[in-house]
Steps between C-alpha positions, in 0.01 A plus 500: 500500500679314769320246717549712806291777349214284385375435857233739631677817633381624831769756543764644275818419682838615376574140385182497292561842357857395406372183335252699293774753411741225395234329299440821302862577461584149384203515264328199665185720501402835369367808686154438342504130608607593858241771514221270410628209717529700815241775444757772497507813297768537236659784707522272806683232308726744323563680826611177668730428209650846520545465874675168443733641241591797740561261787711269281700802373569620858600150619754464225665837560846504658363714786135412519262749667357394830120449460429726795718786375267649238205488743702647779615788262133559396390518868776744573397716204146498607579586861710800376217616276250460789735695729529788242118513442402503873593864583310625197192293593508620859531857383205472263292339776591784740416753242164337425414505875603870526284591204211295631493256209404140551662189339392471146 
């Protein structure tokens, strides 16, 4: 493991995560060693490595995706789903009040 990572970790900054990811990718440490050294689950370490690989792939693309773009797309999709669901929810609530039913 690199010297930077050996110091006590108070917060997992992007720099610390990237150092851990590079150490695993460059085989300076294993997932098991990193897990034990930093009290992380195997899925946390593997997830960080996967995130790092995706970020690296995106950065090396000819037309890299803006980091905000996927989140903005997801927000837009969720807002559309919410907008589509609201009339049905209002109708159900109105029907319940007309039938004298209470929220269940």
